[in-house]
Backbone as CSV, one residue per row, in Angstrom:
resi,resn,N_x,N_y,N_z,CA_x,CA_y,CA_z,C_x,C_y,C_z
1,MET,196.977,-67.537,9.141,197.231,-66.403,10.029,195.957,-65.577,10.209
2,ILE,195.813,-65.005,11.372,194.670,-64.146,11.654,195.078,-62.697,11.409
3,ASP,194.280,-61.978,10.645,194.555,-60.573,10.358,193.918,-59.720,11.447
4,PHE,194.723,-59.273,12.400,194.194,-58.475,13.491,193.886,-57.041,13.064
5,GLY,194.226,-56.689,11.845,193.861,-55.382,11.334,192.397,-55.297,10.954
6,ALA,191.718,-56.453,10.882,190.275,-56.463,10.660,189.572,-56.101,11.961
7,ASP,188.268,-55.786,11.876,187.590,-55.392,13.113,187.255,-56.607,13.970
8,ALA,186.885,-56.339,15.210,186.705,-57.401,16.197,185.608,-58.385,15.808
9,LEU,184.582,-57.914,15.115,183.510,-58.819,14.710,184.001,-59.875,13.732
10,GLU,184.947,-59.509,12.892,185.520,-60.458,11.950,186.537,-61.367,12.633
11,VAL,187.325,-60.812,13.535,188.398,-61.570,14.174,187.864,-62.550,15.218
12,ALA,186.826,-62.156,15.951,186.369,-62.947,17.100,186.140,-64.422,16.778
13,PRO,185.334,-64.783,15.780,185.130,-66.217,15.534,186.377,-66.932,15.037
14,LEU,187.307,-66.185,14.428,188.544,-66.803,13.939,189.465,-67.214,15.082
15,LEU,189.282,-66.616,16.259,190.108,-66.951,17.418,189.674,-68.259,18.082
16,LEU,188.477,-68.713,17.789,187.994,-69.950,18.396,188.809,-71.136,17.902
17,GLY,189.349,-71.886,18.838,190.229,-72.999,18.509,191.694,-72.621,18.470
18,ALA,192.011,-71.317,18.493,193.410,-70.886,18.563,193.964,-71.189,19.950
19,VAL,195.278,-71.340,20.043,195.928,-71.638,21.327,196.783,-70.443,21.746
20,LEU,196.485,-69.900,22.910,197.258,-68.807,23.497,198.090,-69.362,24.638
21,SER,199.399,-69.137,24.576,200.278,-69.580,25.655,200.971,-68.388,26.288
22,HIS,201.276,-68.539,27.569,201.942,-67.484,28.329,202.993,-68.127,29.216
23,ASP,204.231,-67.685,29.043,205.359,-68.219,29.806,205.727,-67.214,30.883
24,SER,205.465,-67.558,32.124,205.725,-66.673,33.259,206.818,-67.274,34.128
25,PRO,207.301,-66.559,35.159,208.307,-67.135,36.045,207.866,-68.454,36.677
26,GLY,206.558,-68.639,36.844,206.079,-69.884,37.437,206.005,-71.037,36.467
27,GLY,206.070,-70.750,35.166,205.968,-71.781,34.152,205.035,-71.362,33.037
28,GLU,204.843,-72.244,32.092,204.028,-71.934,30.919,202.686,-72.655,30.981
29,VAL,201.638,-71.925,30.615,200.295,-72.490,30.481,199.772,-72.101,29.104
30,ALA,199.062,-73.025,28.461,198.459,-72.755,27.165,196.976,-73.081,27.210
31,VAL,196.185,-72.252,26.548,194.727,-72.396,26.540,194.224,-72.407,25.102
32,ARG,193.377,-73.365,24.788,192.663,-73.366,23.509,191.399,-72.533,23.706
33,ILE,191.260,-71.465,22.941,190.178,-70.501,23.143,188.852,-71.083,22.638
34,THR,187.838,-71.044,23.510,186.530,-71.590,23.150,185.392,-70.573,23.217
35,GLU,185.662,-69.401,23.779,184.595,-68.404,23.953,185.195,-67.004,23.917
36,VAL,184.584,-66.116,23.142,185.062,-64.747,22.997,183.864,-63.804,22.847
37,GLU,184.131,-62.515,22.993,183.134,-61.483,22.695,183.798,-60.351,21.938
38,ALA,183.090,-59.800,20.952,183.603,-58.683,20.163,183.086,-57.362,20.718
39,TYR,183.959,-56.359,20.711,183.606,-55.004,21.128,184.194,-54.018,20.125
40,LEU,183.370,-53.074,19.689,183.834,-52.068,18.737,184.083,-50.748,19.445
41,GLY,184.197,-49.657,18.651,184.782,-48.449,19.197,183.868,-47.271,19.435
42,VAL,184.436,-46.093,19.271,183.831,-44.827,19.674,182.486,-44.603,18.978
43,GLY,181.464,-44.381,19.795,180.157,-44.034,19.277,179.417,-45.159,18.579
44,VAL,180.000,-46.354,18.515,179.413,-47.465,17.764,178.830,-48.517,18.690
45,ASP,179.566,-48.832,19.747,179.233,-49.975,20.612,179.053,-49.504,22.049
46,PRO,177.798,-49.379,22.519,177.580,-48.884,23.881,178.060,-49.842,24.965
47,GLY,178.431,-51.069,24.607,178.974,-51.996,25.584,180.480,-51.947,25.698
48,SER,181.117,-51.099,24.903,182.574,-51.059,24.829,183.176,-50.000,25.749
49,HIS,184.334,-50.303,26.304,185.062,-49.298,27.087,185.411,-48.076,26.245
50,ALA,185.508,-48.258,24.931,185.927,-47.169,24.041,184.757,-46.338,23.522
51,PHE,183.550,-46.640,23.961,182.365,-45.998,23.388,182.443,-44.478,23.461
52,ARG,182.931,-43.949,24.579,182.969,-42.492,24.760,184.328,-41.880,24.450
53,GLY,185.201,-42.654,23.838,186.477,-42.107,23.417,187.660,-42.652,24.197
54,ARG,188.812,-42.202,23.804,190.071,-42.677,24.381,190.266,-42.139,25.788
55,SER,190.817,-42.969,26.652,191.163,-42.571,28.012,192.491,-43.221,28.367
56,LYS,193.015,-42.862,29.520,194.259,-43.485,29.967,194.084,-44.991,30.089
57,ARG,192.929,-45.407,30.586,192.657,-46.829,30.779,192.612,-47.583,29.460
58,THR,192.014,-46.967,28.420,191.765,-47.682,27.165,192.812,-47.419,26.090
59,ALA,193.924,-46.793,26.438,194.920,-46.415,25.426,195.339,-47.603,24.566
60,SER,195.538,-48.765,25.177,195.981,-49.929,24.403,194.923,-50.401,23.425
61,MET,193.659,-50.193,23.749,192.570,-50.587,22.855,192.608,-49.779,21.565
62,PHE,193.168,-48.580,21.616,193.305,-47.727,20.442,194.636,-47.947,19.729
63,GLY,195.439,-48.855,20.249,196.795,-49.021,19.749,196.932,-50.010,18.611
64,GLU,198.139,-50.517,18.461,198.473,-51.427,17.367,197.736,-52.744,17.515
65,PRO,197.147,-53.258,16.441,196.452,-54.546,16.536,197.410,-55.695,16.822
66,GLY,196.852,-56.772,17.397,197.671,-57.926,17.729,198.354,-57.806,19.071
67,ARG,197.908,-56.866,19.885,198.436,-56.696,21.233,197.333,-56.957,22.251
68,LEU,197.718,-57.034,23.527,196.755,-57.229,24.597,196.223,-55.894,25.111
69,TYR,194.952,-55.888,25.436,194.355,-54.818,26.227,193.880,-55.482,27.519
70,THR,194.554,-55.191,28.633,194.175,-55.754,29.924,193.650,-54.650,30.825
71,TYR,192.769,-55.033,31.743,192.224,-54.041,32.671,191.779,-54.727,33.950
72,PHE,191.695,-53.919,34.995,191.303,-54.387,36.321,189.810,-54.170,36.493
73,THR,189.119,-55.143,37.071,187.676,-55.038,37.195,187.197,-55.489,38.569
74,TYR,186.150,-54.855,39.049,185.520,-55.197,40.325,186.504,-55.200,41.491
75,GLY,187.610,-54.484,41.356,188.576,-54.372,42.435,189.359,-55.623,42.738
76,MET,189.257,-56.655,41.868,189.946,-57.901,42.191,190.384,-58.722,40.990
77,HIS,189.874,-58.473,39.795,190.138,-59.340,38.649,190.828,-58.588,37.512
78,VAL,191.603,-59.324,36.726,192.167,-58.808,35.477,191.517,-59.558,34.327
79,CYS,191.139,-58.849,33.282,190.605,-59.456,32.070,191.481,-59.052,30.893
80,ALA,191.433,-59.855,29.821,192.326,-59.628,28.680,191.555,-59.661,27.367
81,ASN,191.934,-58.755,26.487,191.356,-58.646,25.153,192.466,-58.641,24.109
82,VAL,192.124,-59.068,22.902,193.021,-58.943,21.756,192.610,-57.702,20.978
83,VAL,193.526,-56.760,20.801,193.243,-55.526,20.082,193.167,-55.811,18.581
84,CYS,192.142,-55.263,17.933,191.921,-55.472,16.503,191.778,-54.118,15.801
85,SER,191.584,-54.165,14.486,191.344,-52.991,13.646,192.603,-52.132,13.495
86,PRO,192.637,-51.267,12.498,193.778,-50.359,12.361,193.944,-49.495,13.599
87,GLU,195.158,-49.131,13.880,195.446,-48.307,15.046,194.558,-47.072,15.067
88,GLY,193.978,-46.793,16.219,193.111,-45.643,16.382,191.633,-45.942,16.335
89,GLU,191.253,-47.154,15.883,189.825,-47.465,15.732,189.228,-48.161,16.946
90,ALA,190.033,-48.715,17.800,189.594,-49.244,19.096,188.527,-50.327,19.014
91,SER,188.866,-51.456,18.432,188.013,-52.628,18.612,188.853,-53.723,19.241
92,ALA,188.199,-54.630,19.971,188.941,-55.659,20.695,188.048,-56.872,20.929
93,VAL,188.694,-58.016,21.147,187.999,-59.266,21.424,188.316,-59.694,22.849
94,LEU,187.285,-59.767,23.682,187.444,-60.240,25.054,187.600,-61.757,25.047
95,LEU,188.628,-62.259,25.704,188.842,-63.701,25.838,188.033,-64.182,27.035
96,ARG,186.979,-64.953,26.765,186.029,-65.308,27.822,186.210,-66.721,28.374
97,GLY,186.765,-67.648,27.609,186.878,-68.999,28.119,187.759,-69.871,27.252
98,GLY,188.288,-70.935,27.848,189.131,-71.833,27.075,189.442,-73.124,27.810
99,GLU,190.066,-74.021,27.092,190.476,-75.327,27.612,191.986,-75.339,27.829
100,ILE,192.435,-75.696,29.007,193.861,-75.817,29.270,194.414,-76.994,28.469
101,VAL,195.410,-76.730,27.621,195.996,-77.802,26.813,197.429,-78.117,27.211
102,SER,198.039,-77.265,28.014,199.332,-77.590,28.620,199.504,-76.725,29.864
103,GLY,200.309,-77.225,30.807,200.508,-76.507,32.062,199.342,-76.656,33.015
104,GLU,198.622,-77.778,32.911,197.425,-77.966,33.718,197.715,-77.944,35.216
105,ASP,198.832,-78.520,35.635,199.159,-78.540,37.064,199.335,-77.127,37.607
106,LEU,200.002,-76.281,36.835,200.196,-74.895,37.258,198.865,-74.154,37.272
107,ALA,198.027,-74.405,36.274,196.714,-73.768,36.236,195.889,-74.147,37.465
108,ARG,195.998,-75.392,37.909,195.268,-75.815,39.109,195.762,-75.073,40.348
109,VAL,197.073,-74.845,40.426,197.630,-74.085,41.553,197.070,-72.659,41.547
110,ARG,196.967,-72.069,40.368,196.469,-70.697,40.246,194.958,-70.601,40.450
111,ARG,194.254,-71.716,40.211,192.792,-71.728,40.313,192.351,-72.815,41.287
112,PRO,192.731,-72.698,42.570,192.447,-73.770,43.529,190.959,-73.965,43.802
113,THR,190.135,-72.966,43.493,188.700,-73.110,43.773,187.931,-73.723,42.602
114,ALA,188.604,-73.971,41.482,187.918,-74.565,40.336,187.411,-75.960,40.697
115,LYS,186.152,-76.232,40.396,185.541,-77.494,40.784,185.823,-78.619,39.789
116,SER,186.333,-78.270,38.611,186.669,-79.280,37.611,187.720,-78.704,36.678
117,ASP,188.369,-79.563,35.900,189.348,-79.083,34.922,188.688,-78.182,33.895
118,HIS,187.428,-78.457,33.546,186.721,-77.629,32.573,186.552,-76.198,33.068
119,ALA,186.546,-76.016,34.392,186.311,-74.691,34.964,187.587,-73.881,35.158
120,LEU,188.738,-74.455,34.882,190.007,-73.772,35.161,190.114,-72.438,34.427
121,ALA,189.671,-72.396,33.178,189.764,-71.161,32.388,188.406,-70.778,31.816
122,ARG,187.351,-71.107,32.530,185.986,-70.763,32.093,185.577,-69.457,32.745
123,GLY,185.373,-68.439,31.931,185.112,-67.094,32.416,186.348,-66.236,32.221
124,PRO,186.178,-64.941,31.876,187.329,-64.109,31.492,188.379,-63.914,32.578
125,ALA,187.957,-63.699,33.815,188.929,-63.517,34.896,189.641,-64.827,35.206
126,ASN,188.920,-65.939,35.136,189.532,-67.245,35.401,190.552,-67.609,34.325
127,LEU,190.238,-67.299,33.078,191.178,-67.567,31.986,192.486,-66.813,32.203
128,VAL,192.381,-65.541,32.568,193.573,-64.727,32.803,194.368,-65.254,33.986
129,ARG,193.665,-65.649,35.035,194.358,-66.163,36.222,195.075,-67.477,35.904
130,ALA,194.416,-68.354,35.164,195.033,-69.638,34.817,196.283,-69.433,33.966
131,LEU,196.240,-68.467,33.065,197.392,-68.187,32.206,198.482,-67.399,32.921
132,GLY,198.149,-66.758,34.035,199.130,-65.956,34.754,199.378,-64.602,34.129
133,ILE,198.425,-64.100,33.363,198.550,-62.771,32.751,198.346,-61.710,33.819
134,THR,199.143,-60.648,33.770,199.047,-59.581,34.758,198.604,-58.274,34.106
135,LEU,198.161,-57.361,34.931,197.753,-56.045,34.446,198.915,-55.324,33.773
136,ASP,200.127,-55.582,34.228,201.306,-54.927,33.666,201.582,-55.358,32.227
137,GLU,200.922,-56.410,31.763,201.140,-56.873,30.390,200.180,-56.226,29.397
138,ASP,199.475,-55.201,29.839,198.672,-54.387,28.932,199.570,-53.858,27.809
139,GLY,199.160,-54.066,26.560,199.936,-53.605,25.412,200.962,-54.602,24.900
140,ALA,201.092,-55.754,25.554,202.082,-56.752,25.125,201.705,-57.356,23.772
141,ARG,202.709,-57.651,22.972,202.491,-58.293,21.675,202.171,-59.778,21.875
142,LEU,201.244,-60.273,21.081,200.889,-61.688,21.179,201.795,-62.577,20.338
143,ASP,202.637,-61.958,19.525,203.560,-62.740,18.684,204.995,-62.668,19.196
144,ALA,205.150,-62.292,20.457,206.494,-62.180,21.036,206.457,-62.664,22.478
145,ALA,207.592,-63.215,22.926,207.689,-63.715,24.305,207.294,-62.620,25.287
146,PRO,206.575,-62.987,26.350,206.283,-64.341,26.837,205.013,-64.965,26.258
147,PHE,204.437,-64.358,25.204,203.199,-64.870,24.631,203.455,-65.561,23.302
148,ALA,202.547,-66.454,22.943,202.501,-67.037,21.608,201.048,-67.363,21.308
149,LEU,200.622,-67.055,20.089,199.250,-67.354,19.673,199.311,-68.183,18.407
150,THR,198.799,-69.397,18.481,198.802,-70.311,17.345,197.392,-70.407,16.785
151,PRO,197.178,-70.011,15.527,195.828,-70.093,14.945,195.343,-71.527,14.901
152,PRO,194.039,-71.723,14.773,193.508,-73.090,14.675,194.153,-73.840,13.515
153,THR,194.489,-75.094,13.723,195.127,-75.894,12.681,194.117,-76.686,11.880
154,LYS,192.881,-76.710,12.341,191.822,-77.396,11.609,190.518,-76.661,11.869
155,ALA,189.515,-77.003,11.087,188.228,-76.338,11.236,187.706,-76.536,12.659
156,ALA,187.293,-75.434,13.270,186.756,-75.518,14.626,185.396,-76.217,14.600
157,ARG,184.958,-76.679,15.767,183.615,-77.211,15.884,182.604,-76.118,15.569
158,GLU,181.351,-76.471,15.519,180.305,-75.519,15.165,180.400,-74.260,16.022
159,VAL,180.429,-73.109,15.356,180.495,-71.830,16.051,179.077,-71.329,16.297
160,ALA,178.773,-71.007,17.539,177.474,-70.473,17.913,177.651,-69.012,18.330
161,ALA,176.543,-68.272,18.361,176.585,-66.860,18.730,175.417,-66.531,19.637
162,SER,175.612,-65.530,20.476,174.545,-65.074,21.363,174.784,-63.611,21.699
163,LEU,173.839,-63.041,22.443,174.088,-61.739,23.043,175.294,-61.836,23.964
164,ARG,175.972,-60.731,24.171,177.093,-60.723,25.104,176.572,-60.884,26.528
165,THR,177.305,-61.624,27.320,176.816,-61.966,28.655,177.147,-60.881,29.677
166,GLY,176.150,-60.523,30.486,176.361,-59.591,31.585,176.516,-58.144,31.199
167,VAL,176.126,-57.773,29.975,176.294,-56.387,29.526,175.037,-55.591,29.842
168,SER,175.193,-54.474,30.520,174.059,-53.617,30.845,173.798,-52.637,29.717
169,GLY,172.675,-51.925,29.804,172.352,-50.904,28.834,172.093,-51.451,27.439
170,ALA,172.205,-50.573,26.453,171.880,-50.939,25.078,172.813,-51.992,24.512
171,GLY,174.024,-52.106,25.042,174.978,-53.076,24.527,174.671,-54.502,24.904
172,GLY,173.676,-54.717,25.770,173.346,-56.057,26.213,172.163,-56.686,25.509
173,VAL,171.651,-56.026,24.474,170.497,-56.549,23.740,170.797,-56.517,22.247
174,GLU,169.850,-56.979,21.432,170.037,-56.916,19.984,170.212,-55.463,19.563
175,PRO,171.043,-55.226,18.543,171.628,-56.183,17.606,172.996,-56.740,18.021
176,PHE,173.365,-56.636,19.284,174.720,-56.999,19.695,174.834,-58.492,20.034
177,VAL,174.600,-59.307,19.023,174.791,-60.759,19.152,176.252,-61.042,18.824
178,TRP,177.132,-60.619,19.716,178.562,-60.547,19.437,179.389,-61.439,20.349
179,ARG,178.748,-62.406,20.960,179.454,-63.433,21.726,179.520,-64.689,20.848
180,PHE,180.736,-65.217,20.694,180.942,-66.385,19.838,181.592,-67.488,20.663
181,PHE,181.147,-68.724,20.446,181.692,-69.835,21.217,181.554,-71.130,20.435
182,LEU,182.334,-72.121,20.857,182.276,-73.441,20.242,181.143,-74.226,20.898
183,ALA,180.163,-74.582,20.104,178.975,-75.251,20.618,179.346,-76.569,21.293
184,GLY,178.746,-76.808,22.446,178.945,-78.067,23.149,180.200,-78.151,23.983
185,GLU,181.000,-77.096,24.028,182.233,-77.120,24.815,181.925,-76.877,26.297
186,PRO,182.371,-77.741,27.192,182.106,-77.552,28.618,182.890,-76.398,29.237
187,THR,183.865,-75.862,28.509,184.657,-74.737,29.015,184.011,-73.388,28.720
188,VAL,182.874,-73.385,28.043,182.161,-72.142,27.731,181.284,-71.758,28.913
189,SER,181.347,-70.499,29.318,180.565,-70.046,30.465,179.095,-69.870,30.075
190,PRO,178.182,-69.995,31.027,176.757,-69.826,30.712,176.427,-68.369,30.427
191,TYR,175.435,-68.166,29.568,174.964,-66.808,29.285,174.212,-66.261,30.494
192,LYS,174.515,-65.015,30.842,173.798,-64.347,31.923,173.366,-62.961,31.454
193,ARG,172.074,-62.723,31.459,171.560,-61.413,31.074,171.699,-60.448,32.242
194,HIS,172.225,-59.266,31.975,172.341,-58.253,33.017,170.949,-57.724,33.357
195,PRO,170.654,-57.466,34.642,169.314,-56.982,34.999,168.968,-55.639,34.379
196,ARG,169.985,-54.878,33.940,169.714,-53.595,33.300,170.012,-53.626,31.798
197,ALA,170.089,-54.824,31.226,170.290,-54.921,29.779,169.117,-54.270,29.060
198,GLY,169.438,-53.402,28.107,168.399,-52.726,27.351,167.861,-51.483,28.019
199,SER,168.364,-51.143,29.195,167.908,-49.948,29.884,168.525,-48.720,29.240
200,THR,168.168,-47.549,29.743,168.718,-46.312,29.192,170.161,-46.100,29.601
201,GLU,170.645,-46.912,30.548,172.045,-46.815,30.972,172.959,-47.170,29.816
202,SER,173.934,-46.350,29.537,174.900,-46.634,28.480,176.201,-45.941,28.832
203,ARG,176.923,-46.519,29.760,178.084,-45.871,30.362,179.372,-46.064,29.587
204,GLY,179.400,-47.063,28.703,180.640,-47.336,27.995,181.672,-48.050,28.850
205,ASP,181.280,-48.534,30.036,182.229,-49.279,30.863,181.467,-50.397,31.581
206,THR,180.661,-51.118,30.832,179.720,-52.060,31.404,180.376,-53.360,31.837
207,PRO,179.675,-54.165,32.653,180.214,-55.441,33.084,180.444,-56.435,31.958
208,GLY,179.868,-56.212,30.790,180.091,-57.138,29.687,181.547,-57.240,29.314
209,MET,182.262,-56.132,29.402,183.697,-56.157,29.208,184.369,-56.302,30.564
210,GLN,183.592,-56.710,31.535,184.098,-56.956,32.889,184.722,-55.697,33.483
211,ALA,184.036,-54.585,33.303,184.576,-53.312,33.774,184.513,-53.224,35.294
C-alpha cells in the first residue's frame, strides 16, 4: 500500500507502475502510471499552486490525502494530481503520463488525434482525457468508485529523475529535480525547459503544474 500521508517527494516514485482506473458512463479505462511530478506546499515550492497559500482553486490540495486535486488549465485542459501529506500541508503528485492497460478502444475515441497508442495518455492533459476524468471530480477519493488505484505488484523498471518539465521561475531549475519516470518507457513525455525557468518570476501557478 502507498502511504499518501507522506509528502509528495516520497510518494511520487512509489506511484510509478501503479494502475489508476476510472469508470465513467462511457466505460472504464485503466492506465499504468509511468511519469509523475512532485509539488510541495506553502512557501516551500515556487512551482506549486499552493506556494502562496490556500485558495478556492487549491482547496483540495490542502485536503485529505489520497484524493484527487483537479484543475482547469490554458482554458481547455484538465489535469489531475494525487493529494499527499497530512491534511493542511498541501503537497501533491501531478500525473504526467501512462500506458493504457484496459479500455484502449474508449481511450482512442477520447484521444482521436493521438498518433500512436503510446501517445494516448502521454502528457498530463492527455492522461486525464483518456481516463475521462472531469473537473467536477476534484476531491474524489482514489479508493472509492468510480476510481481504483492498484499499487505496483512488482518492482518497477529503473526510475529516473529530472527537473520538472515546463516550469517557469525558480521552480523550474535545481534543486527541483522532482520529475520521476520509468526509464525507456515510450509513454513518458519529453522534457521541455520553460523559457523563463530560473527567472525572477515565481507566481505559484506555473505551467509546470499545467496552470
